[in-house]
N, C-alpha and C positions, 0 to 999 in steps of 0.2 A: 068270503075269503079275503077280500081287500080290507075289510074292517079288522080282521084278526091280524093281518100283517101291519096295519096302521098302529094298532095298540101295542103290539110287540116292539115295533121300532120306537114308539113313543116311550115305552117302558125302558128300553136300552138307553135312549137319549137321556132320560131323567136319572138313570143310574150313573151314567158317565159324568153328567153334570154335578151329581152329589158328591162323587169321589175326587173331583178336581179341587185342590186346596186353593183358596183365595184368601190372601191376607191383606191387611190395610198397607203394609209396607210395600207390597208388590204393585199396588195401585197408585201410590203417590210417589212422585220423584223425591229423592232425599239427597241433600247435598252431603256427600260422603266425606268431603274434605273437612267440614266443620264437625262431622259426627266423630271421626276417629283420629284426627290429626291435632288433637290438643296435647300438650306436654304431660298432663297428668295421666292420660290414657296410655301414652307410650311408656311412661314411668311405671305404671301398674303392669303393663305387658313385660317390661324388662325384669320387674321383681318376680313375676310369675315364671318366666323362663329361668331365672336364677334359682328359684326354688325347685323347679323341675330338674335342673342340672344337679343340684345337691341330692335329690332323690335318686337320680340315675347313678351318681357316684356311690351312694350308699349301696344300691343294688349291685353295683360292680364290685365293691369291696366284699359283699357277701359271697359272690361267686368266686372271688379270689381266695377267700378263706376256704371254700369247698375244694378248690383246686389244690391249695396247699395241704389240706387234709388228705386228698387223694395221693399227693406226692409222698406224703409221710407213711401212709398205710395202704398202698395200692393192692397189697395182697388181700385186703378185706373184701375187695370188690369182685374178684374172680374174672370171669370172661366178660362180664358187662362193664368192667372198669374202663376200657377204652371208649366205650359209648358214653359213659358217665363223663369221662374227661373231655371228649370232644364237644359234648352238649354244653358243659359249663364253660368251656373256652369260647364257644360261640356266643353264649349269653354274655360273658364278660366283655368281649369285643362289642357286641351290640350295645350294651349299656354305656361303655366308654364313648363310643361314637355319638350316641344319643346325648349324653352330657356335654360333649364338645359342640354339637349342633345347638343345644339349648344355650350354652354360653355365647355362641356366635349371635344367635337371635336376640339375646339380652343386650349385647353390645350394640347391635343394629338399632334396637329400640331406644337405648340410651342416646345414641347419636341422633335419631329422629326427634326425640324429645328435646334435645339441645337445639336442634335446627328450628323446630317449630317455636320454641321459646324465643330464640332470637328473632324470628319472623314476627311474632306478636309484639315484641318490644319495639321493633322498627315502626309499627303502624300505630 
């Protein structure tokens, strides 16, 4: 009985050890300041957020067109028209807010890039 319990507990222990992810990054300390605080990294992040803001604006424009179509031809939609309208208004607002957040993030990363560039120039 003890042998059976020992092997079962050993099997469980091996299983738990095999599913635990171990990466080389988690084992070695990394200087995160030198990894992410370079001006090109912040510049790339700013460009990424600007691109995302443009995409969110395009999606918001698409929702606005659907809302304008609903306003012109609301009689096409019947009873479900109000659901359609509220759904697309919510999406429009969501995309506009996301675009604004992305623009804010882009501005913050541009500011960080300028700050780290000045910091690197001083040393």
